[in-house]
C-alpha positions in Angstrom: -11.6 -59.5 34.1 -10.0 -57.2 31.6 -12.6 -54.6 30.5 -11.8 -55.0 26.9 -12.3 -58.8 27.1 -15.6 -58.2 28.8 -16.5 -55.7 26.0 -16.0 -58.2 23.1 -14.9 -61.7 22.2 -12.8 -62.3 19.1 -14.0 -65.2 17.0 -11.0 -64.9 14.6 -8.8 -62.2 13.2 -11.3 -61.5 10.5 -14.7 -62.0 12.2 -15.9 -60.5 15.5 -19.1 -60.8 17.5 -20.1 -58.2 20.0 -21.6 -59.2 23.3 -23.1 -55.7 24.1 -25.7 -55.4 21.5 -23.6 -54.9 18.4 -24.3 -57.0 15.3 -21.9 -59.5 13.6 -19.3 -57.8 11.5 -17.3 -59.5 8.7 -13.8 -59.5 7.4 -11.4 -56.6 7.7 -9.4 -55.6 4.6 -6.6 -54.2 6.7 -4.3 -56.2 9.0 -2.9 -55.4 12.4 0.6 -54.9 11.0 -0.7 -52.4 8.5 -2.3 -50.1 11.0 -0.1 -50.6 14.0 0.9 -47.3 15.5 -1.4 -45.2 13.4 -3.7 -42.3 14.5 -7.5 -42.4 14.5 -9.6 -39.4 13.6 -13.3 -38.9 14.2 -15.8 -36.6 12.4 -17.0 -33.8 14.7 -18.3 -30.3 14.0 -17.6 -30.6 10.3 -13.9 -31.6 10.8 -11.9 -34.7 11.4 -10.2 -34.5 14.8 -7.7 -36.8 16.6 -9.4 -39.2 19.0 -6.8 -41.9 19.6 -4.4 -44.4 18.1 -3.9 -48.1 17.5 -1.0 -48.5 19.8 0.1 -50.5 22.9 -2.3 -50.5 25.8 0.1 -48.6 28.0 0.1 -45.6 25.7 -2.4 -43.0 26.9 -3.4 -42.4 23.2 -4.3 -46.0 22.7 -7.9 -47.1 22.2 -6.9 -50.1 24.3 -6.0 -47.9 27.3 -9.1 -47.8 29.5 -7.7 -44.8 31.4 -6.7 -42.9 28.2 -8.2 -42.8 24.8 -10.1 -46.0 25.5 -11.9 -44.6 28.6 -15.6 -45.4 28.4 -16.5 -42.1 30.0 -14.4 -39.9 27.7 -16.6 -37.9 25.4 -14.4 -38.5 22.3 -13.6 -42.2 23.0 -14.8 -44.9 20.8 -15.4 -46.9 24.0 -18.1 -44.5 25.2 -21.3 -46.3 23.9 -23.4 -43.2 24.6 -21.2 -40.7 22.6 -20.8 -40.0 18.9 -17.8 -42.3 18.3 -19.0 -45.3 20.3 -22.8 -45.3 20.0 -24.3 -48.0 17.7 -26.8 -45.3 16.5 -24.3 -42.5 15.6 -23.5 -41.9 12.0 -19.9 -41.1 13.0 -19.5 -44.1 15.3 -16.9 -46.9 15.0 -19.7 -49.4 16.1 -22.5 -48.4 13.7 -22.9 -51.1 11.0 -24.4 -48.4 8.7 -22.2 -45.4 9.7 -21.7 -42.9 6.9 -18.7 -41.2 8.4 -17.0 -43.7 10.8 -13.6 -42.8 12.2 -10.7 -42.9 9.8 -7.1 -44.1 10.2 -4.2 -41.8 9.3 -0.6 -42.8 8.9 2.5 -40.8 9.9 2.7 -39.3 6.5 -0.8 -37.7 7.1 -2.3 -40.1 4.5 -5.7 -41.9 4.7 -5.1 -45.6 5.4 -8.7 -46.8 5.9 -11.8 -46.8 8.1 -12.2 -48.0 11.7 -15.7 -49.4 11.5 -18.1 -52.3 11.7 -19.6 -51.1 8.5 -18.5 -53.7 6.0 -19.2 -51.4 3.0 -16.6 -48.8 4.1 -13.4 -49.9 2.6 -10.5 -50.2 3.1 -11.2 -50.9 6.7 -10.3 -52.7 9.9 -13.0 -54.0 12.1 -13.3 -52.0 15.2 -13.1 -55.0 17.5 -10.1 -56.4 15.7 -8.4 -53.0 15.9 -8.9 -52.9 19.7 -7.4 -56.4 19.9 -4.5 -55.3 17.7 -3.9 -52.4 20.1 -4.0 -54.6 23.2 -1.3 -56.8 21.7 0.8 -54.1 20.1 4.3 -53.2 21.2 4.3 -49.9 19.3 3.7 -46.5 20.9 2.0 -43.7 19.0 4.9 -41.4 18.0 3.7 -38.6 15.8 2.5 -36.0 18.3 2.0 -33.5 15.6 -1.0 -35.4 14.4 -2.7 -34.5 17.7 -2.6 -30.9 16.8 -4.1 -31.0 13.3 -7.6 -31.3 11.9 -8.8 -32.4 8.4 -11.6 -30.7 6.5 -11.9 -33.7 4.2 -10.5 -37.3 4.1 -7.0 -37.1 2.7 -6.7 -38.3 -0.8 -10.4 -38.1 -1.6 -12.3 -35.6 -3.7 -12.5 -32.2 -2.2 -9.6 -32.8 0.1 -7.7 -29.8 1.5 -4.4 -30.0 3.4 -4.6 -30.4 7.2 -5.1 -27.3 9.4 -2.1 -27.2 11.7 -2.9 -26.2 15.2 0.2 -24.3 16.5 0.4 -24.8 20.2 4.1 -24.3 20.6 5.2 -20.9 21.9 8.0 -18.9 20.3 11.4 -18.7 21.9 12.7 -15.6 23.7 15.3 -13.3 22.1 18.9 -14.5 22.6 20.6 -11.2 21.8 20.0 -7.6 23.0 22.1 -5.1 21.1 21.8 -1.6 22.5 22.8 1.7 20.8 23.2 5.2 22.1 20.1 6.3 20.1 17.9 5.3 17.1 20.6 6.2 14.6 22.3 2.9 15.7 25.7 4.5 15.1 27.2 3.9 18.5 26.9 0.5 20.1 26.8 0.5 23.9 28.5 -2.1 26.2 25.9 -3.1 28.8 28.1 -5.4 30.9 29.2 -4.4 33.4 29.4 -0.6 33.0 26.8 2.0 33.3 25.9 4.3 30.4 25.2 8.0 30.2 23.1 7.9 27.1 19.5 8.8 28.1 17.9 7.5 24.9 19.1 3.9 24.5 17.8 2.0 21.5 17.4 -1.8 21.8 17.6 -4.2 18.9 16.5 -7.8 19.6 17.4 -10.9 17.7 17.3 -14.7 18.1 13.6 -15.2 18.8 12.2 -18.1 16.7 8.9 -19.8 16.0 7.9 -22.7 13.7 5.2 -20.7 12.0 6.2 -17.1 12.3 6.5 -14.3 14.8 3.7 -11.8 14.9 5.4 -9.2 17.1 6.8 -8.2 20.5 5.6 -6.7 23.7 7.8 -4.2 25.5 7.5 -2.9 29.0 10.2 -0.4 30.2 10.4 -0.5 34.0 12.6 -0.3 37.1 11.3 -3.8 37.9 12.3 -7.0 36.1 9.5 -9.1 37.5 6.6 -7.6 35.6 4.4 -9.0 32.8 5.7 -7.6 29.5 2.3 -8.4 27.9 0.9 -5.4 29.8 3.2 -3.2 27.8 3.2 -1.8 24.2 3.0 -4.1 21.2 5.2 -3.7 18.1 5.7 -5.8 15.0 9.4 -4.6 15.0 12.0 -6.2 17.3 13.4 -2.7 18.1 12.5 -0.5 21.0 13.4 3.2 21.6 13.5 4.6 25.1 12.1 8.2 25.0 14.3 9.7 27.7 15.7 8.7 31.0 15.5 11.5 33.6 17.2 10.0 36.6 20.1 7.6 37.4 19.2 4.0 38.2 18.8 0.5 37.0 16.2 -0.1 34.3 14.8 -3.1 32.6 13.3 -3.7 29.1 10.9 -6.5 29.7 10.1 -8.4 26.6 7.5 -11.0 25.4 7.2 -12.5 22.0 3.9 -13.6 20.4 3.6 -15.8 17.3 1.0 -15.8 14.5 -1.2 -18.3 16.4 -1.2 -16.1 19.5 1.2 -18.3 21.6 3.3 -16.3 24.0 7.0 -16.8 24.9 8.1 -16.7 28.5 9.2 -13.2 29.7 12.7 -12.1 29.3 14.5 -8.8 30.0 17.6 -6.7 29.4 19.2 -4.5 32.1 20.3 -0.9 31.5 22.2 1.0 34.2 21.9 4.7 33.6 24.3 7.2 35.1 24.1 10.8 33.8 27.4 12.4 32.7 28.9 14.5 35.4 29.4 17.4 33.1 27.4 17.4 29.9 28.6 19.7 27.2 26.2 22.1 25.5 25.2 21.2 22.0 28.4 21.2 20.0 27.1 23.2 17.1 26.9 26.2 19.5 30.7 26.0 20.2 32.7 28.6 18.2 36.2 27.9 16.9 37.5 31.0 18.9 36.8 29.6 22.3 37.3 25.8 21.6 40.8 24.8 22.7 40.3 21.3 24.0 40.8 18.0 22.1 39.1 17.7 18.7 35.9 15.6 18.8 34.1 13.5 16.2 30.9 11.6 15.7 31.2 8.2 14.1 28.9 7.6 11.2 30.1 4.6 9.1 32.9 2.2 8.5 33.7 -0.7 6.1 33.0 -4.3 7.1 29.9 -6.4 7.7 28.1 -6.1 11.1 28.6 -9.4 13.0 25.8 -11.6 14.1 26.1 -10.5 17.7 26.0 -6.8 16.5 29.2 -6.0 18.3 31.7 -5.6 15.5 32.3 -4.8 11.9 33.8 -7.9 10.5 36.3 -8.3 7.7 37.1 -11.7 6.2 40.5 -12.0 4.5 43.4 -14.4 3.9 47.2 -14.0 4.6 48.7 -11.6 2.1 45.4 -10.0 1.1 45.0 -6.2 0.7 41.9 -4.8 2.3 40.3 -1.5 1.4 39.4 0.4 4.7 37.3 3.5 5.3 35.6 5.5 8.0 33.1 8.3 7.7 33.1 10.8 10.6 31.4 14.1 11.5 33.5 17.0 12.8 32.0 17.9 16.2 34.9 20.1 17.4 33.6 23.6 16.9 36.7 24.0 14.7 37.7 23.3 11.1 39.7 20.2 10.3 42.3 20.9 7.6 44.0 18.5 5.2 47.6 17.5 6.0 49.2 19.5 3.1 47.8 22.8 4.4 49.4 22.4 7.8 52.7 23.7 9.1 55.5 21.4 8.3 58.0 19.9 10.7 61.3 18.7 9.2 61.3 15.0 8.9 58.1 14.6 10.8 54.3 14.6 10.2 52.9 18.1 9.7 51.7 19.8 12.9 48.0 19.1 13.6 47.6 16.3 11.0 44.4 14.4 11.5 45.3 10.7 11.4 44.2 7.2 12.4 46.5 5.3 14.7 46.4 2.0 16.6 44.7 2.0 20.0 43.9 -0.4 22.9 46.8 -0.1 23.7 47.7 3.2 22.1 50.5 3.0 19.4 50.6 -0.8 19.5 52.1 -2.5 16.4 49.9 -5.4 15.2 52.2 -8.2 14.1 49.4 -9.7 11.9 49.5 -6.7 9.6 52.2 -6.2 7.0 54.4 -3.1 7.6 53.2 -1.6 4.3 49.9 -1.0 6.0 51.4 2.0 7.8 52.6 5.4 6.7 54.8 5.9 9.8 56.0 4.2 13.0 54.2 1.0 12.3 51.1 2.4 14.1 49.8 5.2 11.8 47.6 4.2 8.9 46.6 7.3 7.1 46.2 11.1 7.4 43.3 13.2 6.1 44.4 15.4 3.2 41.1 16.6 1.7 39.1 19.8 1.6 38.6 21.7 4.8 36.0 20.1 7.1 33.9 22.7 9.0 32.2 22.0 12.3 29.2 19.7 11.7 30.4 18.4 8.3 31.2 14.8 7.6 34.3 13.5 5.9 35.6 10.1 4.8 39.1 8.7 5.2 40.1 5.7 3.0 43.3 3.6 3.0 44.5 0.0 2.5 45.9 -2.5 4.9 47.7 -5.7 4.0 47.4 -8.9 6.0 50.9 -10.2 6.8 51.6 -13.3 4.6 52.8 -15.0 7.7 49.6 -14.2 9.7 48.1 -17.3 11.3 44.5 -18.2 10.7 42.7 -16.7 13.6 40.4 -13.8 14.6 42.1 -10.5 15.3 40.8 -7.2 16.9 41.8 -3.9 15.4 41.2 -0.8 17.4 41.8 2.7 15.9 41.6 6.2 17.3 41.8 9.5 15.6 44.8 11.7 16.5 45.7 15.3 16.0 49.5 15.0 15.7 51.5 17.1 18.2 48.2 18.1 19.9 46.2 15.2 21.4 44.2 12.1 20.7 40.6 13.0 19.7 37.4 12.3 21.6 34.3 10.5 20.3 30.8 11.9 21.1 27.2 10.6 20.7 24.7 12.2 18.3 23.4 14.2 21.2 26.9 15.6 22.0 27.6 13.5 25.1 31.3 12.4 25.4 31.6 8.6 25.1 33.8 6.6 27.4 35.7 5.0 24.5 37.1 6.9 21.5 37.9 3.7 19.6 36.7 2.5 16.2 36.7 -1.3 16.1 37.0 -4.0 13.5 37.1 -7.8 13.9 39.4 -9.4 11.2 38.8 -13.1 10.5 41.8 -14.5 8.8 41.2 -17.9 7.1 
C-alpha cells in the first residue's frame, strides 16, 4: 500500500481525518490549484528555511515523495513524526493543531501565500493532509531553485518583515582574457601566442570573470607548473599581477583563482608565459652618449589616440567613410642622440630633408592603404607626417599629431593600420621597452572600424 495512503485518509477536499493519532481538522481556505508548485518553509533556529514543495510526487522536493522531501526519516521533513515539522507536539509542526509557527507556503515571487497546518486558526491555510494529497496528484514540478538557497527572518508581508537572505552557492567564472604587458606601465602589449618574450617583468591584466553578487578578489600563483592550486598563492583585490623578475629562460604559468563575496571559488585557470632572454641586452640607454651612438634611432612608446579595445590588443578608432580623424602619438627619445625638427635638417632638392623623423606605413613597409584618402599623406602615399618641433634630447618625450581622412569609397569594415617611425635616408627606427630591451616589433598599431 502507498505509504501516503497508509498515513492518512481523505474524507473530502476540505475535511481530513488522521489515522495516526492526529485530531480532526477542518476546512482549508486555500485550494490545490492555488498552492500547486509552491515552496514550503519551516521555522528553525529563528529563521524560515526551505523544507519542501507542493509538487508532483516524482519531484525530489515534493512532500509527496517518500524518498525526497517526504521521507519520514529526514530531519526537516513534515513526514517525520518525531521531528520539529512533523511532530504533533512541536510548535513549528505542520501537524500540531495548536502550532504557533507552522510551516508557511511561499510563491515564486517570494511572497507569503498561506500556512501549511492543521491549526484551523492560522489563515489563510491549506490543511496539511489536503496539501499532501494535492502534491500526490500534481503534474507540476517545483521550478524555482533559487528559493532553496534563501532564508526569511520574518514571514513576507507581515509586520517586521525583512527581505530574504540570499545564500550565494554559485561560484564565479574564471577570467576569459589575459592581457600581458612588458611591465607595470602597461605601455607595451606582449603577444603571448605563439612567440616567446624577452621581458623579464611581465604584467598581467585579467578580465571577464563574473559573479552574480560580486567578486571579492583573485588568488595568484606564479609557477613553472600549471597543475597547482592557485588558492595557495597570494590574494589580491585587483585583477592585475606583476611578476617581480624572471631570472632564467623557460615556460612559466600564472595560475589564477577567483573568489566571490560569499567565499565561493572558481575553478583554476592559468596563462602561459614563455621567457627567452635577449641574446644581447643593451646597457641602460640613458648611459649612451650621442658621440658613440651610430645605430638606428630608438624610441619608447608612451601614448596614442584611440580607445583601448575590449580584448586589450588595439587602440580602436570608429569612423565613417569621408571622415577626418585626428591622430597622435607620444614617444620618448631613447637613442642617445637628439632628434631635430624637419626644418633644421639639411635639405635635398625635391625630396624630404635628410634625417627627417617621420611616420610611415608598415606591415608591410611602405604599403599604401586604399581605404585612406590620398590627402592623408604628405608624400608617396605612405608617409603621414614629419616631426618639426623643438629639439628632443635623449630621454625627452615628444608628440606628433596629424590628420587622416577615410576614403569616401571605403567599405564598411574593420581595418588595421600599422605605422613605424623612420629617419629618412638613414633607417627605420627601433622600439624598446621601458627597461631598454629591444622589442621584436617596431610597429604602432590602430584598429579602424568603419561603419
